C-alpha positions as CSV (number, residue, x, y, z in Angstrom):
1,X,0.0,0.0,0.0
2,X,1.1,3.5,-0.8
3,X,0.3,5.5,2.4
4,X,1.7,8.5,4.1
5,X,2.8,6.3,7.0
6,X,4.8,4.0,4.8
7,X,6.1,6.4,2.1
8,X,9.4,8.2,2.2
9,X,8.6,11.7,3.4
10,X,11.1,14.6,3.1
11,X,10.2,16.3,6.4
12,X,12.1,19.5,5.5
13,X,11.5,19.7,1.8
14,X,9.2,22.7,2.2
15,X,10.4,24.0,5.6
16,X,9.3,27.5,6.1
17,X,7.2,27.7,3.0
18,X,3.7,29.2,2.9
19,X,1.3,27.1,0.9
20,X,-2.3,27.4,-0.2
21,X,-4.3,24.4,-1.4
22,X,-7.7,25.2,-2.8
23,X,-10.4,22.6,-2.5
24,X,-8.6,21.0,0.5
25,X,-11.5,19.5,2.4
26,X,-11.1,16.0,1.0
27,X,-9.5,13.8,-1.7
28,X,-6.4,14.9,-3.5
29,X,-6.5,18.4,-2.0
30,X,-6.5,17.1,1.6
31,X,-3.8,14.5,0.9
32,X,-1.6,17.3,-0.6
33,X,-2.2,19.6,2.3
34,X,-1.2,16.8,4.7
35,X,2.0,16.1,2.7
36,X,3.0,19.8,2.7
37,X,2.4,20.0,6.4
38,X,4.5,16.9,7.0
39,X,7.2,18.4,4.8
40,X,7.5,21.5,7.0
41,X,5.2,24.0,5.4
42,X,2.6,26.3,6.8
43,X,-0.6,25.3,4.9
44,X,-3.9,27.1,4.3
45,X,-6.8,25.1,2.8
46,X,-10.0,26.4,1.3
47,X,-13.4,24.8,0.8
48,X,-17.0,25.9,0.4
49,X,-18.5,23.9,3.4
50,X,-17.3,25.3,6.7
51,X,-17.9,22.2,8.9
52,X,-16.1,19.8,6.5
53,X,-13.3,22.3,6.0
54,X,-12.7,22.8,9.7
55,X,-12.6,19.1,10.3
56,X,-10.2,18.5,7.4
57,X,-7.9,21.3,8.5
58,X,-7.8,20.0,12.1
59,X,-7.0,16.5,10.9
60,X,-3.8,17.5,9.1
61,X,-2.7,20.7,10.9
62,X,-3.7,23.2,8.3
63,X,-5.4,26.6,8.6
64,X,-8.9,26.7,7.1
65,X,-10.3,29.6,5.1
66,X,-13.8,29.2,3.9
67,X,-14.5,30.3,0.4
68,X,-15.6,29.5,-3.2
69,X,-13.0,30.2,-5.9
70,X,-15.8,31.0,-8.3
71,X,-16.7,34.1,-6.2
72,X,-14.4,37.2,-6.5
73,X,-15.2,38.4,-3.0
74,X,-14.3,35.0,-1.5
75,X,-10.9,35.1,-3.3
76,X,-10.3,38.6,-2.0
77,X,-11.0,37.4,1.5
78,X,-8.8,34.2,1.1
79,X,-5.8,36.1,-0.1
80,X,-6.4,39.0,2.3
81,X,-6.3,36.5,5.2
82,X,-3.0,34.9,3.9
83,X,-1.5,38.4,3.5
84,X,-2.5,39.4,7.0
85,X,-1.3,36.1,8.7
86,X,1.8,35.3,6.7
87,X,2.6,38.2,4.4
88,X,3.4,36.1,1.4
89,X,2.6,32.9,-0.5
90,X,5.3,30.6,-1.8
91,X,3.3,27.7,-3.2
92,X,-0.2,27.5,-4.7
93,X,-1.9,24.2,-5.5
94,X,-4.9,25.3,-7.5
95,X,-6.9,22.1,-6.9
96,X,-10.5,23.2,-6.5
97,X,-12.8,22.0,-9.2
98,X,-15.6,19.7,-10.2
99,X,-17.5,18.0,-12.9
100,X,-20.5,15.8,-13.7
101,X,-21.5,13.4,-16.5
102,X,-23.6,14.6,-19.4
103,X,-23.4,13.3,-23.0
104,X,-23.5,15.6,-26.0
105,X,-27.2,16.4,-26.5
106,X,-27.9,16.6,-22.8
107,X,-25.5,19.3,-21.7
108,X,-27.3,22.3,-20.1
109,X,-26.1,25.8,-20.2
110,X,-26.2,25.8,-16.4
111,X,-23.8,22.9,-16.2
112,X,-21.4,24.5,-18.7
113,X,-21.5,27.8,-16.8
114,X,-21.0,26.1,-13.4
115,X,-17.9,24.1,-14.3
116,X,-16.2,26.6,-16.6
117,X,-17.0,29.1,-13.8
118,X,-15.2,27.0,-11.2
119,X,-12.5,25.1,-13.1
120,X,-11.5,27.7,-15.6
121,X,-12.5,31.2,-14.4
122,X,-12.1,30.3,-10.7
123,X,-8.6,28.9,-11.3
124,X,-7.6,31.9,-13.5
125,X,-8.5,34.4,-10.8
126,X,-7.1,32.3,-8.0
127,X,-3.7,32.4,-9.8
128,X,-4.0,36.0,-10.7
129,X,-4.7,37.1,-7.1
130,X,-2.1,34.7,-5.7
131,X,0.6,36.3,-7.8
132,X,0.3,39.5,-5.8
133,X,1.7,37.6,-2.8
134,X,4.3,35.5,-4.7
135,X,7.9,36.4,-5.1
136,X,10.9,34.9,-7.0
137,X,11.3,31.1,-6.4
138,X,7.5,30.6,-5.9
139,X,5.6,27.8,-7.6
140,X,2.1,27.2,-8.9
141,X,0.7,23.8,-9.6
142,X,-2.7,23.4,-11.4
143,X,-4.7,20.2,-10.9
144,X,-5.5,19.0,-14.4
145,X,-6.6,15.5,-15.5
146,X,-5.6,12.8,-18.0
147,X,-9.0,13.4,-19.6
148,X,-7.5,16.6,-21.0
149,X,-6.1,14.4,-23.8
150,X,-8.7,11.6,-23.7
151,X,-12.2,11.2,-25.2
152,X,-14.0,10.0,-22.1
153,X,-17.7,9.7,-23.0
154,X,-20.2,12.0,-21.4
155,X,-17.4,14.0,-19.8
156,X,-16.8,16.6,-22.4
157,X,-17.3,19.8,-20.4
158,X,-15.0,18.6,-17.6
159,X,-12.4,17.5,-20.0
160,X,-12.5,20.8,-21.9
161,X,-12.0,22.7,-18.6
162,X,-8.9,20.6,-17.9
163,X,-7.5,21.1,-21.4
164,X,-8.0,24.9,-20.8
165,X,-5.9,24.6,-17.6
166,X,-3.1,22.9,-19.6
167,X,-3.2,25.8,-22.1
168,X,-3.1,28.3,-19.3
169,X,0.1,26.7,-17.9
170,X,1.8,27.3,-21.2
171,X,0.7,30.9,-21.5
172,X,1.4,31.7,-17.9
173,X,4.9,30.2,-18.0
174,X,5.6,32.7,-20.8
175,X,3.8,35.6,-19.0
176,X,5.9,34.9,-15.8
177,X,9.2,35.1,-17.7
178,X,11.7,37.0,-15.6
179,X,9.8,36.6,-12.3
180,X,11.2,33.2,-11.4
181,X,7.8,31.8,-10.7
182,X,7.1,28.4,-12.1
183,X,3.7,27.0,-13.2
184,X,3.0,23.4,-14.0
185,X,0.1,21.0,-14.3
186,X,-0.3,17.7,-12.5
187,X,-2.6,15.4,-14.5
188,X,-4.1,12.6,-12.3
189,X,-5.4,9.4,-13.7
190,X,-8.1,7.4,-12.0
191,X,-8.0,8.2,-8.3
192,X,-11.2,7.3,-6.4
193,X,-12.1,10.1,-4.0
194,X,-15.3,11.2,-2.2
195,X,-16.0,13.3,-5.3
196,X,-17.0,10.2,-7.2
197,X,-20.1,10.0,-5.2
198,X,-20.7,13.7,-4.1
199,X,-19.9,15.3,-7.5
200,X,-20.3,12.5,-10.1
201,X,-23.2,10.9,-8.4
202,X,-21.8,7.3,-8.7
203,X,-22.9,4.6,-6.2
204,X,-20.6,2.1,-4.6
205,X,-21.2,-0.6,-7.2
206,X,-20.6,1.8,-10.1
207,X,-17.4,3.0,-8.5
208,X,-16.2,-0.6,-7.9
209,X,-17.1,-1.6,-11.5
210,X,-15.2,1.4,-12.9
211,X,-12.1,0.7,-10.7
212,X,-12.1,-2.9,-12.0
213,X,-12.3,-1.6,-15.6
214,X,-9.4,0.8,-15.0
215,X,-7.3,-2.1,-13.7
216,X,-7.6,-3.8,-17.1
217,X,-6.6,-0.7,-19.2
218,X,-3.8,0.7,-16.9
219,X,-0.2,-0.6,-17.3
220,X,0.3,-0.6,-13.5
221,X,-3.0,-2.5,-13.1
222,X,-4.7,-0.4,-10.5
223,X,-6.1,3.0,-9.6
224,X,-4.0,5.6,-7.9
225,X,-4.1,7.1,-4.4
226,X,-4.5,10.7,-3.4
227,X,-1.1,10.7,-1.8
228,X,0.5,9.5,-5.1
229,X,-0.8,12.7,-6.7
230,X,0.3,14.7,-3.6
231,X,3.8,13.5,-4.0
232,X,3.9,14.7,-7.6
233,X,2.5,18.1,-6.6
234,X,5.1,18.3,-3.9
235,X,7.9,17.6,-6.4
236,X,6.7,20.1,-8.9
237,X,6.4,22.8,-6.2
238,X,9.9,22.0,-4.8
239,X,13.4,23.1,-5.6
240,X,13.9,19.6,-7.1
241,X,11.9,20.9,-10.0
242,X,13.6,24.3,-10.2
243,X,14.2,24.0,-14.0
244,X,10.7,22.7,-14.8
245,X,7.9,25.1,-15.9
246,X,5.0,24.9,-18.4
247,X,4.7,21.1,-18.2
248,X,1.8,18.6,-17.7
249,X,3.0,15.7,-15.5
250,X,0.7,12.7,-15.9
251,X,0.4,10.6,-12.7
252,X,-1.9,8.0,-14.2
253,X,-0.3,4.6,-13.9
254,X,0.2,4.8,-17.7
255,X,-3.5,4.8,-18.5
256,X,-3.4,7.8,-20.9
257,X,0.1,6.9,-22.2
258,X,-0.7,3.8,-24.2
C-alpha cells in the first residue's frame, strides 16, 4: 500500500514555505495539504463547506479559510487572510474544481457555466490574485486531469476545462518570464475520492465496477491514491523541479500513455 505512513517523506522539503491548497477538504486536496504540512510548510486550505473544511484542517494541521473560488469576493478574503497572517505565498496548488457526467445532446447551459466558472474562471482568478503575494522562487501547480487528452464519453465539459488549464500553464509560463515563478500542471489518472459520489453521483457498485475496468486498461494494473498525486505536486512545487515550468505531468499509472 502507498500510504503516508509507509512512504518516504522529506520532512524538511518545504520547511518555512507558505502554501495554499484550494479545495482542500477531501481527496487529492486534503492529501496534498497533509503532505505539505509533514514536509515542513505552513498550509492554508479552502473549501465551500465550513464544517467539512474545519474538520479536514484540524486532521492535518492546516489553517482553514472558507471560500468559493468562483466568487471574487471570496478570493479577495482568502488572499487577504493569507497576507495578514503570513505576508506572502510561496506555493499555490490550484486544486478546487468539479464536474459531472452529461453526454452531448444533454449538456445544459447551467452545467457548462457552473464548471467553466469553477474550473477555468475560478482557477484563473485564483492564480492572478495569488501572484500579488508570490515572489521569486515561488511555484504554482494546477490540478488538471488525464481526460484533457482523452475522449471520455459524457465528460466533455469537464475534459474541456482541464484542457484549458493545460493551455493556461503554457501561457502563464511565458507571462511569468523574468519573475522566477514556475507554473505546471499535474494530471491525475483514476483516483477514487469522495467526489466520485458527491460530484459525479456514482454509487458504490458503479465505483467498484469502474475501478475494476481501470485495472484492465492501466499498465500498473490499479487505480491511484490521493497521496501519489500529492507526491507529484510536492515535487513540482519543490526546488527539485527548479528547471521545470509549463509542463503537464501525468500521474496516471500509464493509462493515458498507451
